[in-house]
VOMARMI-388091 format. One line per field, with one value per residue (C-alpha): residue in three letters; chain; x, y, z. Coordinates in nm, 4 decimals, decimal comma. Example, Ala and Ser with C-alpha at 12.3 -4.5 7.8 and 13.67 -1.06 7.14 Angstrom:
2
type	[ALA SER]
mol	[A A]
east	[1,2300 1,3670]
north	[-0,4500 -0,1060]
up	[0,7800 0,7140]
END
This chain:
137
type	[UNK UNK UNK UNK UNK UNK UNK UNK UNK UNK UNK UNK UNK UNK UNK UNK UNK UNK UNK UNK UNK UNK UNK UNK UNK UNK UNK UNK UNK UNK UNK UNK UNK UNK UNK UNK UNK UNK UNK UNK UNK UNK UNK UNK UNK UNK UNK UNK UNK UNK UNK UNK UNK UNK UNK UNK UNK UNK UNK UNK UNK UNK UNK UNK UNK UNK UNK UNK UNK UNK UNK UNK UNK UNK UNK UNK UNK UNK UNK UNK UNK UNK UNK UNK UNK UNK UNK UNK UNK UNK UNK UNK UNK UNK UNK UNK UNK UNK UNK UNK UNK UNK UNK UNK UNK UNK UNK UNK UNK UNK UNK UNK UNK UNK UNK UNK UNK UNK UNK UNK UNK UNK UNK UNK UNK UNK UNK UNK UNK UNK UNK UNK UNK UNK UNK UNK UNK]
mol	[A A A A A A A A A A A A A A A A A A A A A A A A A A A A A A A A A A A A A A A A A A A A A A A A A A A A A A A A A A A A A A A A A A A A A A A A A A A A A A A A A A A A A A A A A A A A A A A A A A A A A A A A A A A A A A A A A A A A A A A A A A A A A A A A A A A A A A A A A]
east	[-0,3242 -0,0397 0,3178 0,3313 0,6731 0,7601 1,0152 1,0878 1,0122 1,0719 1,0518 0,7035 0,4951 0,1846 0,0084 0,0429 -0,0002 -0,3443 -0,4281 -0,4020 -0,5825 -0,8640 -0,8663 -0,8129 -1,1141 -0,8245 -0,9399 -1,2361 -1,0260 -0,7270 -0,7260 -0,6131 -0,7768 -0,4422 -0,1906 0,0929 -0,0445 -0,0079 0,3815 0,4186 0,2861 0,5114 0,8307 0,8394 0,7541 1,0303 0,9257 0,7236 0,6708 0,4892 0,3528 0,3634 0,1903 0,3149 0,4523 0,1094 0,0896 -0,1467 -0,0690 0,1337 0,2430 0,3716 0,4898 0,6746 0,9443 1,2216 1,3569 1,4309 1,1005 0,7646 0,6650 0,2999 0,1886 -0,0420 -0,1733 -0,1888 -0,3789 -0,4552 -0,6123 -0,9832 -0,9120 -0,5949 -0,7144 -0,6999 -0,4449 -0,1964 -0,0628 -0,1520 -0,0205 0,3306 0,3246 0,2780 0,5553 0,8294 0,7422 0,8225 1,1061 1,2545 1,1721 1,3206 1,1367 1,2650 0,9915 0,6523 0,4338 0,0932 -0,2095 -0,5326 -0,7652 -1,0354 -1,3613 -1,4095 -1,0574 -1,1051 -1,1834 -0,8622 -0,5959 -0,6517 -0,6410 -0,2897 -0,1374 -0,1805 -0,3514 -0,6248 -0,4871 -0,8002 -0,6619 -0,5614 -0,6225 -0,5883 -0,6285 -0,7571 -0,5770 -0,7371 -0,8366 -0,5984 -0,7457]
north	[1,1734 0,9132 0,9381 0,7256 0,5618 0,5336 0,3049 0,0959 -0,2940 -0,5346 -0,8228 -0,7911 -1,0958 -1,1968 -1,2120 -0,8638 -0,7466 -0,9797 -0,8034 -0,4590 -0,5618 -0,6591 -0,3465 -0,0983 -0,2768 -0,3572 -0,7373 -0,7070 -0,6348 -0,8714 -1,2905 -1,3045 -1,6550 -1,7655 -1,7372 -1,8144 -1,5500 -1,2893 -1,4311 -1,3691 -0,9907 -0,9309 -1,1392 -0,9900 -0,5990 -0,3648 -0,1356 -0,1696 0,1156 0,1132 0,2859 0,2075 0,3477 0,1891 -0,1119 -0,1875 -0,2076 0,0807 0,1416 -0,0027 0,0915 -0,2068 -0,1072 -0,2680 -0,0654 -0,0722 0,1916 0,3671 0,4535 0,3667 0,2741 0,0967 0,1397 -0,1684 -0,1517 0,1470 0,0508 0,2793 0,1114 0,3133 0,4002 0,5793 0,7227 1,1001 1,1445 1,2133 0,8327 0,7506 1,0687 0,9939 0,6281 0,7517 0,9922 0,7537 0,4971 0,7358 0,8599 0,4906 0,4352 0,7401 1,0936 1,0584 0,7535 0,7888 0,6805 0,4666 0,3144 0,2073 0,3522 0,1307 0,2471 0,3948 0,5785 0,7728 1,1041 1,0614 1,0551 1,3931 1,5417 1,4110 1,5152 1,2506 1,2995 1,0927 0,9399 0,8005 0,5404 0,2445 -0,0628 -0,4302 -0,7694 -0,9493 -1,2697 -1,6142 -1,7662 -2,0289 -2,3735]
up	[1,7964 1,8504 1,7357 1,4596 1,3648 0,9736 0,8102 0,5294 0,6941 0,4004 0,6098 0,7191 0,8023 0,6369 0,9802 1,0574 0,6826 0,6897 1,0137 0,9029 0,5581 0,8100 1,0070 0,6982 0,4559 0,2007 0,2736 0,0611 -0,2185 -0,1390 -0,1440 0,2306 0,2731 0,0441 0,3001 0,0297 -0,2290 0,0438 0,1641 -0,2191 -0,2047 0,0620 -0,0709 -0,4343 -0,3551 -0,4369 -0,1343 0,1814 0,4195 0,7087 1,0131 1,3472 1,6503 1,9792 1,7899 1,6177 1,2370 1,1821 0,8385 0,5042 0,1519 -0,0880 -0,4162 -0,6782 -0,9130 -1,1795 -0,9543 -1,3081 -1,4431 -1,2791 -0,9218 -0,8607 -0,5269 -0,5366 -0,1508 0,0651 0,3698 0,6994 1,0073 0,9913 1,3638 1,2448 0,9328 0,8619 1,0577 0,7117 0,7435 0,4199 0,2796 0,4344 0,3324 0,0097 0,0314 0,1662 -0,0753 -0,4144 -0,1940 -0,1379 -0,4922 -0,6587 -0,6754 -1,0561 -1,0840 -1,2021 -0,8963 -1,0578 -0,8611 -0,9254 -0,6754 -0,4825 -0,5243 -0,1515 -0,2026 -0,5476 -0,3719 -0,1540 -0,3842 -0,5709 -0,1910 -0,1652 -0,4977 -0,7275 -1,0755 -1,2356 -1,5616 -1,8025 -2,0008 -1,7967 -1,9086 -1,7626 -1,8093 -1,4760 -1,3422 -1,3760 -1,0454 -0,9475 -0,9054]
END
């Protein structure tokens, strides 16, 4: 197990973000082919917490928040080679702390990750509703 350095990193580059998404499999569900969208996702995030091993980005938590009531954790990704070391749990903790522990932390689980979230302290909520975005032309 390597020494992992955690930090808030609001200036994270799209290149590193996209690379990590591929190494974590989250790229399957993100528009990694659209650099403009990926850059906007980073630019408009309220909290970006990262985990690095010897400088290599191995984990990210990206959230939007009003810092008063709710925080939506929109991306949690850990490099597959670094999973099962507590990195995701620590990124969730640091993200919630940065947004304010008084806020409700909310996320939508990727199908492959549904079993993970109860293990790190999240409670399932049965009434999530959404309208999917329309593809850009």
